[in-house]
Residue, then its C-alpha position, 0 to 999 in steps of 0.5 A: m376665533g374660538f368657540r364655546i360648547e353649549k348643550d341642550a337635551i338634543g346634544e351639543r353645538e359649537i358657538p363662536e365665542n364672540q356671539y351672544f346667541g346660544i344653542n337654540t338660535k344656532r339650531a334654528q339657523e341650521n334648520f331654517k336656512l332659507g337665505v331670505k328675509s330675517v325676522n323683522l327687527k321691530l319685532i325683536h326690539e318689542i320682545a326685548l321690551i317685554k323681557k325688560a318689563s318682566a325683569l322689572v316685575n320679577q325684581r319687584l316681586k323678589k323673584l329676581p335678585a336686584d343685580k341680576a335683574k339690573a343686568i337683564i334690564k341693561a341688556c334689554d335696553e341695548v337690544i331695544d336700542g339696536k346695538l345687538d341687531q347683528e345677533f338676530d339673523l333668523s329666517a322670518f319663516q320658521g316653525g315653532a310659532g316663534t319659539s326660535t325668535n323668543m329663544n334668540v332674544n332670551e339667549v342674547v339678553a342672557n349672555r349680554a347680562i352675564e358679561i355685564l355681571g363680569g362673567k363669560k358668555g355661556n355661563y348660564e349659572l349667572v343668568h339663565p335664558l329660560n329660568d331668568v330672562n324668560m321667567s313667568q313667560s312663554t313664547n305664546d304670550v310674548y310673541p303675539t304681544a310684541l307683534r301687537i305693540a310693533a303693529i300699533h306703532l307702525l299703524r300710527a305712523l301710517s295714519y300720519s302719512l295717510a293724513d299728509l297724502q290726503e292733504a296733498l290731494q286736497l291741495k291739488e283739488n284746490e289747485f285744479s278747481d278751475v281746470l275743465k276736463l272730460g270725465r270718463t266711465e268705462l274708459m269712454d267719454a261721459l260728462p264734463m267735470m273739473m279736474g279738482q273734483e277728480f282729485g277731491a274724490y281721491a282725497k276722500s278715499i284716502e280720508r277713509d283709509r286714514w280713519r280706518v287705519y287710525k281706528g285699527e289700533e283699537r283692535l290690537r290693544q288687548i294682550n295676553l301677557g301672563g297667559t303663558a303657554i295656552g292662556t291658563g297662566l301656568n307658572a305666572s302668579w297673579d301679582y305678575i299677571f297684573g304687574i306685567t300689564d301695568t309695566i308694559q303700559e308704562l314702558t310703551g305709553l300705549g293703551l294696552a289692556r289685559s285680555d279677560f280671556p287670554m286663551d282667546i288671544t293665544q289661539n285666535n289671530d282674526v284681529f291680525v286678519e282684520v287689521s290686514g284687511l284695512l291695509k288691503a282696503c287702503s292698497t285698493n285705493l292707492l292702486k286705483i289712484s296710481n293707475d288713474l294717474r298713469l292713464l291721465a299722464s299717458g303719452p305725452k302725445g300718444g295718450l291722454g296727456e291731461i296731467e304731467l307727473p314729475q320726471m324722476q329718472a330716464g325711462s329707457t336704455l333704448m328710447p331717448g327722452k322717454v320718461n316713465p311714471v315710476i313713482a306711480e308704478m312703485i306705489g302700485q307694486v307696494a299695494m299689490r304686495v300688501m294684497a298678497n300679504d293679506y291673503a297669506i295672513t288670512m291663510a295662516a290665521s285660519a290654519g291655527q289648530l286647537e290652543l295655538n297657531s303655529f304660523m304666527p311667524l308668517i303673520a308677523e312677517c307679512l303684517l309688519e312688511s305691509l305696514e312698513l311698505l305702505n308707510q314709506g311708500v305713501i311718503i314717497f308717493r306724496e313727495k315725489c309724485i302727488l305734490g309735483i303733478k301739473a295739469n295740461k289745461d289746453k289738452c283737457r279743454e281740447t279733448l272736452e270740446t271735441s267730444a260729444v259729452m255735452a249732449a247729456a245737457l240736452v236731455h231735459h230740453i229735447g229728450y234722451d233719444q233726440a240728444a242721442c241723435f245729436a251726439g251721433k251726428a256730432l261724432r260722425e261729422n266731427k262737429s261740436i254739440r253746439e254746432v249740431m244744435q245750431e243746425e237742428t234746433t231753433f234755440p237762439n245762441s244765448r239759450i244754447d250758451e246757457i244750456l251748454n255752459p260747461l261750468g254749470i254741467t259740472k254741478p248738480g241741477i238741470p243745465g240752463k234751467q234758469g232760462l226756462 
């Protein structure tokens, strides 16, 4: 394999002849050789889309010759389609506010466009990475705009996945509407309830998450394209500034809008913190639900055992027959990761200085990872866990009947103190509240049945009031 020599203001580098990237990418590969996590390809593809939009506008404004613009556009389309993904092997954690990533795209597009025009890679007199591909742009308006576009697409996908999860939980709410069980507070016996009510509460929490995520897109629609380096628009004409916004709207099909103050978008990243906060809220609910399911399915003999989760794989290399709640554990870990990413995004956004935030690459990596993890995690959680949950009705009924929680139904009839005494006696003597009432009160059995009707206790109102 041969090499070509490329030069910059710092010196020279050998670039493999078959590679489309150039010297700036090569230096970034050397400088940020961390060995983990490459730049998210969704970000790369959206940067290429912006390069395409820019070429279209600059051709229309006669700043780019038609043949050169068409070659750039074709090269951008190949990047967008993933045909050149192997050329983007930069660490996600890089200095320079994303400049290395932007240069990586500029060089790959330029060299592919050179080929399309019949030239050889590195002949930047035909197509220049900066003068042509990056015309009227800066990393500081391209990178955050690409991140916003990528995040909007992922937010939409996540909102659909959450809607499906909400529906699956509502199906379980209906399926388990007749399953009477013991409700618990602080892990202690509390009141009777229907298992359907439990799953209905889960569905409501996901409903809020779905709506928050759906609305979160609105926060990302303002873009600073045309603001160039610090938001002042230097080296971008007014015709370009207005044209690039219209063109990127057409190419993405998104309701993007030019910021009335691009400098704000360039230097402030609180919007990404806000969106990440919505993902953290969603993760909070997912983690709570997954922990509940693991607890309710615990055992199956030595734990609560009130539900059965789908058996997905063997759970131990030593203990035969053991099956673990691996899908619930998976979504719990996804939730924890998103929460950790939220903290990183918060720290990075607050570390910006003056007219630019140098830590945009960390924000981009964490936000896109959170969105991708949540979307795929929610899909797996619904398909491989929620939809297959079964209720152990007999175990639920047995646990309820051997508890003393029915004493709460007596408060209106005999007072709190006396009801507490009945509960204590039931637990000490291993009796039901019904048996204690029969021993300690003169209520006829019919009246006791009215007061201790489990179905009535799971609804608003005073148990047995209709008999008064």
